[in-house]
LUMFI-311203 format. One line per 4 residues: number of its first residue (from 1); their letters; for each residue x negated, y negated, z negated of N, C-alpha, C. Coordinates in nm, 3 decimals, m for minus. Each point is the difference from the previous one (the first is absolute). Layout:
NUM> A> X:Y:Z:X:Y:Z:X:Y:Z  ...
This chain:
1> MKTI> m0.516:2.829:1.753:m0.086:m0.108:m0.044:0.017:m0.122:0.090  0.011:0.025:0.130:0.019:m0.108:0.096:0.134:m0.068:m0.022  0.103:0.081:m0.032:0.133:m0.055:m0.025:m0.002:m0.093:m0.121  m0.069:0.041:m0.106:m0.012:m0.081:m0.120:m0.071:m0.131:0.031
5> SLFV> m0.106:0.005:0.080:m0.075:m0.120:0.034:0.087:m0.098:0.077  0.080:0.052:0.094:0.090:m0.086:0.077:0.106:m0.063:m0.090  0.048:0.079:m0.099:0.099:m0.051:m0.094:m0.057:m0.113:m0.083  m0.120:0.020:m0.052:m0.066:m0.103:m0.081:m0.026:m0.124:0.084
9> MSLL> m0.044:0.020:0.125:m0.028:m0.113:0.088:0.126:m0.083:0.026  0.113:0.069:0.018:0.125:m0.071:0.026:0.040:m0.083:m0.122  m0.027:0.052:m0.120:0.032:m0.075:m0.121:m0.088:m0.123:m0.013  m0.126:0.014:0.040:m0.091:m0.114:m0.005:0.044:m0.110:0.095
13> VCGS> 0.041:0.039:0.120:0.047:m0.098:0.098:0.125:m0.070:m0.051  0.091:0.078:m0.056:0.124:m0.057:m0.056:m0.033:m0.096:m0.113  m0.096:0.039:m0.083:m0.040:m0.084:m0.112:m0.056:m0.132:0.046  m0.079:0.002:0.108:m0.058:m0.122:0.053:0.108:m0.095:0.049
17> AMAA> 0.102:0.055:0.061:0.111:m0.082:0.049:0.071:m0.068:m0.115  0.017:0.074:m0.111:0.066:m0.058:m0.116:m0.083:m0.112:m0.060  m0.133:0.018:0.002:m0.088:m0.100:m0.059:0.008:m0.133:0.074  0.031:0.007:0.130:0.006:m0.122:0.081:0.125:m0.081:m0.028
21> EMAT> 0.100:0.058:m0.066:0.125:m0.070:m0.026:m0.013:m0.090:m0.123  0.019:m0.129:0.024:m0.006:m0.098:m0.108:0.124:m0.087:0.002  0.036:m0.049:m0.115:0.112:m0.093:m0.011:m0.055:m0.137:m0.038  0.062:m0.103:0.053:m0.038:m0.137:m0.035:0.088:m0.048:m0.115
25> IEAG> m0.063:m0.044:m0.105:0.072:m0.051:m0.117:m0.009:m0.152:0.004  0.114:m0.065:0.006:0.003:m0.145:0.004:m0.051:m0.058:m0.132  m0.053:m0.121:0.009:m0.048:m0.068:m0.121:0.113:m0.010:m0.102  m0.036:0.013:m0.125:0.101:m0.006:m0.105:m0.064:m0.018:m0.137
29> SYRP> 0.080:0.006:m0.103:m0.049:m0.019:m0.136:0.056:0.107:m0.093  m0.073:0.028:m0.105:0.047:0.095:m0.102:m0.061:m0.039:m0.133  0.056:0.051:m0.107:m0.053:m0.029:m0.134:m0.074:0.124:m0.049  m0.131:m0.010:m0.025:m0.079:0.116:m0.044:0.060:0.068:m0.122
33> LYLK> m0.009:0.132:m0.007:0.063:0.076:m0.107:m0.058:m0.028:m0.137  m0.124:m0.050:m0.005:m0.064:m0.018:m0.129:0.014:m0.143:m0.053  0.078:m0.085:0.069:0.019:m0.137:m0.045:0.142:m0.021:m0.052  0.026:m0.117:m0.057:0.130:m0.029:m0.058:0.097:m0.054:0.105
37> KDTP> 0.127:m0.003:m0.035:0.102:m0.042:0.094:m0.013:m0.145:0.043  m0.064:m0.084:m0.083:m0.015:m0.139:0.036:m0.134:m0.028:0.069  m0.076:0.105:0.029:m0.126:m0.015:0.072:0.028:m0.032:0.147  m0.074:m0.094:0.058:0.020:m0.032:0.141:m0.012:0.123:0.089
41> MIHV> 0.078:0.002:0.104:m0.002:0.111:0.096:m0.133:0.002:0.076  m0.041:0.118:0.043:m0.120:0.015:0.081:0.040:0.000:0.147  m0.061:m0.087:0.078:0.030:m0.006:0.144:m0.093:0.094:0.075  0.056:0.075:0.091:m0.077:0.096:0.081:0.018:m0.034:0.148
45> KSFK> m0.111:m0.013:0.070:0.005:m0.029:0.143:0.049:0.122:0.078  0.047:m0.023:0.120:0.046:0.109:0.086:m0.115:0.097:0.026  0.031:0.130:0.005:m0.103:0.102:0.022:0.063:0.123:0.064  m0.084:0.092:0.040:0.047:0.127:0.054:m0.044:0.112:m0.093
49> IDKY> 0.081:0.107:m0.006:m0.033:0.113:m0.086:0.048:0.129:0.066  m0.073:0.107:m0.019:0.037:0.129:0.059:0.137:0.044:m0.049  0.076:0.057:0.090:0.133:0.049:m0.037:m0.007:0.125:m0.087  m0.111:0.072:0.008:m0.015:0.126:m0.074:m0.131:0.001:m0.077
53> PVTN> m0.007:0.074:m0.111:m0.129:0.024:m0.063:m0.089:0.079:0.094  m0.129:m0.013:m0.014:m0.095:0.076:0.082:0.010:0.147:m0.036  0.003:0.085:0.101:0.016:0.144:m0.022:m0.134:0.073:m0.002  0.004:0.125:m0.044:m0.119:0.085:0.005:m0.052:0.012:0.142
57> AEFA> 0.090:0.015:0.097:m0.041:0.014:0.140:m0.076:m0.123:0.047  0.051:m0.117:m0.034:m0.065:m0.124:0.041:m0.135:m0.016:m0.067  m0.008:0.034:m0.129:m0.127:m0.014:m0.070:m0.101:0.102:0.051  0.048:0.118:0.040:m0.090:0.102:0.055:m0.061:m0.048:0.132
61> EFVK> 0.079:m0.069:0.080:m0.051:m0.056:0.125:m0.106:m0.105:m0.027  0.024:m0.082:m0.103:m0.097:m0.101:m0.041:m0.131:0.065:m0.046  0.011:0.103:m0.083:m0.118:0.069:m0.052:m0.081:0.064:0.113  0.069:0.049:0.101:m0.068:0.061:0.115:m0.087:m0.103:0.071
65> KHPQ> 0.049:m0.123:0.009:m0.075:m0.107:0.067:m0.102:m0.066:m0.092  0.022:0.013:m0.130:m0.088:m0.062:m0.099:m0.038:0.105:m0.104  m0.087:0.095:0.037:m0.032:0.114:m0.087:m0.059:m0.036:m0.135  m0.044:m0.124:m0.015:m0.052:m0.040:m0.132:0.109:0.000:m0.106
69> WQKG> 0.127:0.008:0.044:0.111:0.005:m0.093:0.057:0.142:m0.014  m0.073:0.098:0.053:0.039:0.139:m0.019:m0.019:0.038:m0.146  0.084:0.089:m0.047:m0.013:0.050:m0.136:m0.139:0.061:m0.018  m0.068:m0.036:m0.106:m0.134:0.049:m0.026:m0.109:m0.089:0.056
73> KANK> 0.037:m0.093:0.088:m0.099:m0.090:0.060:0.018:m0.145:m0.044  0.116:m0.034:m0.049:0.027:m0.138:m0.040:m0.088:m0.041:m0.118  m0.034:m0.127:m0.004:m0.083:m0.056:m0.106:0.064:0.027:m0.136  m0.074:0.060:m0.090:0.055:0.037:m0.130:0.034:m0.121:m0.086
77> KQVE> m0.052:m0.118:0.036:0.036:m0.121:m0.072:0.136:m0.052:0.047  0.048:0.054:0.111:0.125:m0.049:0.058:0.113:0.101:m0.004  m0.028:0.121:m0.042:0.105:0.102:m0.014:m0.029:0.087:m0.122  0.105:0.061:m0.050:m0.014:0.095:m0.110:m0.013:0.142:0.054
81> PTYL> m0.037:0.096:m0.084:m0.006:0.140:0.045:0.134:0.052:0.051  0.109:m0.064:m0.040:0.134:0.043:0.045:0.035:m0.051:0.139  m0.090:m0.073:0.064:0.026:m0.057:0.133:0.041:0.109:0.099  0.120:m0.015:0.057:0.054:0.094:0.099:m0.001:0.145:m0.050
85> KHWN> 0.025:0.019:m0.128:m0.007:0.134:m0.057:0.107:0.093:0.055  0.104:m0.056:0.061:0.109:0.082:0.053:m0.028:0.050:0.143  m0.113:m0.040:0.059:m0.035:0.046:0.134:m0.073:0.135:m0.009  0.014:0.081:0.104:m0.065:0.131:0.005:m0.134:m0.008:0.072
89> QTGS> m0.094:0.082:m0.044:m0.129:0.007:0.069:0.016:0.076:0.130  m0.048:m0.059:0.108:0.013:0.060:0.134:m0.135:0.037:0.060  m0.107:m0.039:m0.065:m0.134:0.031:0.047:m0.098:m0.017:m0.114  m0.128:0.007:0.029:m0.099:m0.009:m0.107:0.005:m0.136:m0.070
93> NTYA> 0.030:m0.106:0.075:0.006:m0.133:m0.059:0.121:m0.080:0.049  0.103:0.068:0.041:0.118:m0.070:0.051:0.126:0.046:m0.071  0.094:m0.092:m0.010:0.127:0.026:m0.067:0.113:m0.062:0.083  0.119:0.054:m0.015:0.115:m0.050:0.073:0.127:0.025:m0.080
97> PKPN> 0.106:m0.077:0.027:0.127:0.020:m0.071:0.062:0.134:0.036  0.083:0.051:m0.087:0.078:0.121:0.031:0.098:m0.034:0.113  0.023:0.091:0.095:0.090:m0.028:0.113:0.138:m0.049:m0.043  0.053:0.054:m0.109:0.134:m0.040:m0.044:0.002:m0.130:m0.078
101> EMKH> m0.117:m0.062:m0.019:m0.008:m0.126:m0.073:m0.049:m0.115:0.086  m0.007:0.023:0.131:m0.053:m0.102:0.090:0.078:m0.131:m0.008  0.132:0.010:m0.015:0.084:m0.120:m0.003:0.027:m0.049:m0.141  m0.062:0.064:m0.099:0.008:m0.051:m0.136:m0.087:m0.126:m0.009
105> PVTN> 0.031:m0.091:m0.091:m0.089:m0.115:m0.018:m0.134:0.047:m0.054  m0.108:m0.054:0.051:m0.131:0.038:m0.052:m0.014:m0.057:m0.141  m0.049:0.082:m0.091:m0.023:m0.041:m0.138:m0.140:0.045:m0.041  m0.032:m0.014:m0.126:m0.135:0.033:m0.048:m0.106:m0.078:0.078
109> VSWF> 0.033:m0.125:0.032:m0.095:m0.087:0.069:m0.025:m0.124:m0.085  m0.122:m0.047:0.000:m0.036:m0.118:m0.077:0.037:m0.128:0.074  m0.011:m0.112:m0.071:0.023:m0.130:0.064:m0.099:m0.019:0.114  m0.124:0.040:m0.023:m0.103:m0.018:0.102:0.034:0.077:0.128
113> AASA> 0.046:0.123:m0.015:0.036:0.082:0.117:0.120:m0.059:0.071  0.099:m0.044:m0.077:0.119:m0.060:0.059:m0.035:m0.127:0.076  m0.084:m0.082:m0.060:m0.041:m0.125:0.065:m0.078:0.027:0.128  m0.088:0.100:m0.003:m0.079:0.036:0.118:0.091:0.047:0.113
117> YCTA> 0.102:0.078:m0.035:0.094:0.047:0.101:0.069:m0.118:0.067  0.055:m0.091:m0.080:0.072:m0.114:0.056:m0.091:m0.086:0.086  m0.123:m0.022:m0.045:m0.096:m0.078:0.078:m0.025:0.064:0.135  m0.010:0.132:0.003:m0.024:0.072:0.125:0.116:m0.015:0.097
121> QGKR> 0.119:m0.031:m0.051:0.117:m0.021:0.085:0.017:m0.147:0.039  m0.095:m0.083:m0.039:0.013:m0.142:0.024:0.100:m0.065:m0.093  0.022:0.063:m0.117:0.097:m0.048:m0.097:m0.069:m0.017:m0.136  0.079:m0.007:m0.103:m0.050:m0.012:m0.138:0.108:0.053:m0.093
125> LPTI> m0.034:0.015:m0.126:0.102:0.035:m0.098:0.087:m0.122:m0.028  0.127:0.019:m0.031:0.085:m0.115:m0.036:m0.042:m0.057:m0.134  0.020:m0.130:m0.017:m0.024:m0.059:m0.131:0.113:0.040:m0.094  m0.021:m0.020:m0.127:0.105:0.027:m0.098:0.126:m0.077:0.036
129> DEWE> m0.016:m0.128:0.029:0.116:m0.085:0.029:0.073:0.045:0.125  m0.074:0.041:0.103:0.063:0.049:0.121:0.080:0.127:m0.028  m0.063:0.093:m0.073:0.069:0.126:m0.029:0.126:m0.026:m0.082  m0.011:m0.087:m0.100:0.114:m0.027:m0.087:0.116:m0.062:0.078
133> LAGL> m0.031:m0.093:0.090:0.105:m0.064:0.077:0.070:0.102:0.089  m0.078:0.085:0.067:0.059:0.102:0.087:0.075:0.104:m0.080  m0.053:0.036:m0.117:0.061:0.102:m0.083:0.124:m0.045:m0.074  0.026:m0.130:0.001:0.118:m0.053:m0.066:0.128:0.031:0.078
137> ASST> m0.016:0.035:0.126:0.117:0.022:0.086:0.067:0.135:m0.027  0.132:m0.002:0.002:0.079:0.123:m0.002:0.031:0.037:0.145  0.086:0.093:0.022:0.033:0.040:0.137:0.086:m0.104:0.071  0.058:m0.092:m0.076:0.095:m0.094:0.060:m0.037:m0.147:m0.013
141> QKNG> m0.090:m0.034:m0.092:m0.034:m0.140:m0.017:m0.144:m0.020:m0.043  m0.049:m0.122:0.020:m0.140:m0.031:m0.029:m0.034:0.016:m0.147  0.093:m0.035:m0.086:m0.021:0.018:m0.143:0.111:0.087:m0.055  m0.031:0.126:m0.019:0.100:0.095:m0.049:m0.020:0.040:m0.143
145> SSEE> m0.083:m0.075:m0.073:m0.036:0.040:m0.136:0.119:0.001:m0.097  0.108:m0.068:0.037:0.117:0.000:m0.087:0.096:0.115:0.031  m0.031:0.077:0.105:0.086:0.112:0.038:m0.027:0.121:m0.089  0.105:0.062:m0.048:m0.015:0.116:m0.087:m0.073:0.114:0.069
149> SYNR> 0.032:0.025:0.128:m0.062:0.110:0.073:m0.149:m0.024:0.020  m0.039:m0.125:0.019:m0.141:m0.036:0.017:m0.081:0.038:m0.124  0.049:m0.043:m0.115:m0.069:0.029:m0.124:0.010:0.147:m0.039  0.110:0.067:0.035:0.016:0.140:m0.033:m0.101:0.085:0.074
153> TILD> m0.026:m0.032:0.126:m0.100:0.073:0.079:m0.136:m0.004:m0.068  m0.034:m0.119:m0.049:m0.129:m0.019:m0.067:m0.006:0.079:m0.131  0.102:m0.012:m0.081:0.000:0.068:m0.130:0.005:0.152:0.015  0.073:0.048:0.100:0.005:0.145:0.024:m0.138:0.052:0.038
157> WYAD> m0.074:m0.080:0.075:m0.134:0.042:0.040:m0.091:0.010:m0.122  0.009:m0.097:m0.090:m0.077:0.005:m0.123:0.035:0.125:m0.080  0.130:0.027:m0.011:0.047:0.113:m0.080:m0.050:0.132:0.057  m0.011:0.007:0.132:m0.048:0.123:0.065:m0.143:0.030:m0.037
161> GGRN> m0.082:m0.106:m0.013:m0.140:0.020:m0.040:m0.083:0.078:0.100  0.042:0.003:0.124:m0.076:0.071:0.102:0.025:0.148:0.006  0.098:0.050:m0.079:0.025:0.144:m0.004:0.046:0.056:0.134  0.071:m0.081:0.077:0.049:0.048:0.129:m0.105:m0.010:0.111
165> GLRN> m0.115:m0.055:m0.033:m0.108:m0.007:0.098:0.027:m0.102:0.109  m0.087:0.001:0.102:0.012:m0.095:0.110:0.084:0.060:0.112  0.040:m0.085:0.092:0.076:0.042:0.118:m0.051:m0.079:0.119  0.050:0.030:0.117:m0.036:m0.076:0.119:0.043:m0.145:m0.016
169> VGMG> m0.077:m0.091:0.055:0.038:m0.141:m0.004:0.120:m0.023:0.092  0.073:m0.106:m0.027:0.110:m0.039:0.088:0.126:0.081:m0.011  0.018:0.078:m0.105:0.118:0.085:m0.013:0.118:m0.073:m0.066  m0.030:m0.109:m0.069:0.107:m0.075:m0.065:0.049:m0.114:0.087
173> KPNY> 0.085:m0.083:m0.056:0.051:m0.114:0.073:m0.102:m0.114:m0.001  m0.014:m0.072:0.111:m0.091:m0.114:0.002:0.062:m0.117:m0.076  m0.082:m0.092:m0.044:0.055:m0.117:m0.066:0.040:m0.106:0.102  0.035:m0.116:m0.045:0.050:m0.107:0.086:m0.096:m0.030:0.115
177> YGLY> m0.130:0.013:m0.024:m0.101:m0.033:0.100:m0.036:0.119:0.090  0.060:0.116:m0.026:m0.035:0.118:0.077:m0.119:0.074:m0.057  m0.033:m0.025:m0.127:m0.112:0.066:m0.067:0.049:0.125:m0.073  m0.075:0.108:0.013:0.036:0.125:m0.064:m0.088:0.026:m0.123
181> DMHG> 0.060:0.064:m0.099:m0.074:0.053:m0.116:m0.072:m0.106:m0.082  0.057:m0.120:m0.006:m0.059:m0.101:m0.087:0.021:0.036:m0.147  0.101:0.080:m0.027:0.029:0.046:m0.135:0.035:0.148:0.004  m0.036:0.071:m0.105:0.046:0.137:m0.015:m0.085:0.109:0.060
185> LIWE> m0.117:m0.034:0.057:m0.086:0.104:0.057:m0.139:m0.002:m0.061  m0.070:m0.113:0.011:m0.135:m0.013:m0.054:m0.023:m0.142:m0.052  m0.104:m0.015:m0.079:m0.055:m0.132:m0.030:m0.086:m0.038:0.120  m0.025:m0.130:0.019:m0.081:m0.042:0.114:m0.104:m0.104:m0.041
189> WTED> m0.121:0.019:0.051:m0.107:m0.095:m0.024:0.033:m0.135:0.062  m0.047:m0.108:m0.065:0.006:m0.132:0.059:m0.141:m0.058:0.007  m0.014:m0.105:0.077:m0.133:m0.054:0.027:m0.064:m0.067:m0.121  0.078:m0.070:m0.077:m0.057:m0.084:m0.104:0.042:0.042:m0.141
193> FNSS> m0.070:m0.056:m0.097:0.035:0.022:m0.141:m0.044:m0.124:m0.078  0.079:m0.038:m0.099:m0.030:m0.119:m0.081:m0.031:m0.122:0.086  0.068:m0.010:0.115:m0.014:m0.113:0.092:m0.140:m0.012:0.059  m0.077:0.109:m0.003:m0.133:0.000:0.058:m0.012:0.111:0.102
197> LLNS> m0.086:m0.021:0.098:m0.023:0.105:0.098:m0.103:0.098:m0.054  0.020:0.126:0.031:m0.093:0.104:m0.044:m0.108:0.017:0.104  m0.121:0.023:m0.043:m0.108:0.031:0.095:m0.073:0.123:m0.046  m0.086:0.053:0.084:m0.066:0.128:m0.028:m0.092:m0.005:m0.120
201> GSAD> m0.031:m0.119:m0.048:m0.088:m0.011:m0.116:0.073:0.008:m0.132  0.132:0.012:0.003:0.077:0.002:m0.125:0.079:0.129:m0.012  m0.068:0.112:0.008:0.065:0.130:0.003:0.077:0.031:m0.128  m0.034:m0.067:m0.111:0.067:0.031:m0.126:0.110:m0.100:m0.035
205> SSMF> 0.031:m0.088:0.092:0.102:m0.101:m0.028:0.138:0.063:m0.010  0.085:m0.056:m0.086:0.138:0.047:m0.007:0.070:m0.034:0.130  0.089:0.088:0.044:0.065:m0.018:0.129:0.151:0.006:m0.016  0.067:m0.081:0.075:0.147:0.002:0.003:0.046:0.085:0.116
209> CSGA> 0.108:0.073:m0.019:0.066:0.069:0.110:0.147:m0.037:m0.005  0.075:0.043:0.098:0.143:m0.028:0.002:0.075:0.129:0.019  0.129:m0.003:m0.020:0.079:0.115:0.036:0.121:0.035:m0.080  0.053:m0.085:m0.091:0.116:0.050:m0.068:0.102:m0.098:m0.050
213> SLGS> m0.030:m0.116:m0.055:0.109:m0.084:m0.048:m0.038:m0.146:m0.002  0.096:m0.085:m0.021:m0.022:m0.143:m0.004:0.075:m0.061:m0.117  m0.043:m0.117:m0.044:0.080:m0.078:m0.092:m0.018:0.019:m0.147  m0.124:0.015:m0.052:m0.013:0.010:m0.144:0.014:m0.137:m0.065
217> TDPT> 0.047:m0.098:0.076:0.046:m0.125:m0.060:0.116:0.032:m0.094  0.060:0.116:0.021:0.104:0.053:m0.088:m0.065:0.103:m0.091  m0.018:m0.027:m0.130:m0.071:0.092:m0.089:0.069:0.135:m0.015  0.124:0.013:0.046:0.069:0.128:m0.008:m0.025:0.086:0.123
221> NYAA> m0.073:m0.055:0.098:m0.024:0.072:0.124:m0.116:0.098:m0.020  0.034:0.119:m0.043:m0.099:0.103:m0.033:m0.088:0.034:0.120  0.060:0.009:0.118:m0.074:0.038:0.120:m0.112:m0.098:0.030  0.028:m0.130:m0.016:m0.100:m0.102:0.030:m0.120:0.012:m0.093
225> FLRF> 0.024:0.025:m0.127:m0.111:0.013:m0.093:m0.083:0.125:0.028  0.064:0.105:0.046:m0.075:0.120:0.035:m0.094:m0.028:0.116  0.049:m0.072:0.100:m0.086:m0.029:0.115:m0.114:m0.091:m0.040  0.028:m0.098:m0.082:m0.106:m0.088:m0.045:m0.106:0.081:m0.075
229> GIRT> 0.045:0.100:m0.078:m0.092:0.085:m0.073:m0.091:0.081:0.091  0.058:0.059:0.106:m0.083:0.081:0.090:m0.097:m0.086:0.077  0.041:m0.120:0.036:m0.090:m0.089:0.072:m0.125:m0.032:m0.081  0.021:m0.039:m0.124:m0.112:m0.043:m0.081:m0.088:0.116:m0.045
233> SLQS> 0.045:0.122:0.018:m0.079:0.115:m0.044:m0.094:0.051:0.109  0.016:m0.049:0.122:m0.078:0.054:0.110:m0.135:m0.067:0.019  m0.093:0.075:0.057:m0.127:m0.054:0.047:m0.012:0.030:0.148  m0.083:m0.077:0.068:m0.004:0.004:0.146:m0.045:0.132:0.059
237> KYGL> m0.071:0.083:m0.075:m0.044:0.128:0.055:0.094:0.115:m0.036  0.104:m0.030:m0.076:0.095:0.104:m0.040:0.072:0.060:0.121  0.037:0.126:m0.014:0.086:0.066:0.097:0.102:0.083:m0.075  0.128:m0.027:0.020:0.106:0.071:m0.070:0.087:0.077:0.097
241> HNLG> 0.067:0.104:m0.049:0.080:0.086:0.086:0.123:m0.070:0.057  0.039:m0.114:m0.060:0.117:m0.073:0.050:m0.034:m0.145:0.034  m0.126:m0.026:0.032:m0.046:m0.134:0.035:m0.052:m0.002:0.143  0.069:m0.073:0.087:m0.039:m0.011:0.139:m0.006:m0.145:0.043
245> FRCA> 0.034:m0.027:0.127:m0.007:m0.138:0.047:0.064:m0.014:0.136  0.022:m0.125:0.039:0.037:m0.037:0.136:m0.078:m0.127:0.032  m0.010:m0.035:0.126:m0.080:m0.115:0.040:0.086:m0.120:0.035  m0.063:m0.115:0.003:0.068:m0.124:0.033:m0.090:m0.082:0.092
249> ASAK> 0.053:m0.109:0.049:m0.076:m0.092:0.085:0.068:m0.136:m0.004  m0.076:m0.103:0.027:0.057:m0.133:0.005:0.089:m0.012:0.123  0.109:m0.070:m0.013:0.090:m0.020:0.114:m0.061:m0.102:0.094  0.013:0.024:0.129:m0.057:m0.093:0.100:0.112:m0.085:0.059
């Protein structure tokens, strides 16, 4: 039992170190996927974003410090019954991730829980525009959307439909900015939706997330339309088995 506790503790420490790693994304522009090719580009200011999605280990550490976000204790207006459903019960009112899933991205978390986590780290969720700009990068260039391998990774992930399940974060190649798992692992919550900020009083508002493709300025881009569809179908208290998040911060 002591050996297991030490193992879990080491994973938590490792997870915290990963959470501290951020990449700086230089200011740039992109064309939103839901607009036309002649629509003006959107300018995005320089910002920082986590290199990895938040893991179960990191979220467990957060929950330990902020027990109001423990499974069974979180405000029912801010989470669904599926909140952290993949965690095991470890006590009468406590839950924790499975030891072999500590480095998996945390999922089954609502926008509210994700936002609370980032706030506790002195960060925030990335905006849609920030996520899109960072996610546009391939492994070799800032805008890799024209690369066949870039789009193939996205489409293969859609085709899989989650059948292969989750894996540890950081196992694939990083993109141009050194960001891991921007595509092909999970969808990710973003801070805003419909160009408005979400607050705790709008629990039923539609929410946008990110995580799979760009460029539905091209009507043949099937992947882009799928992502637009999943974004518009979400609400802020939803928790899905393949929906997680990473944090961002303004560049100083």
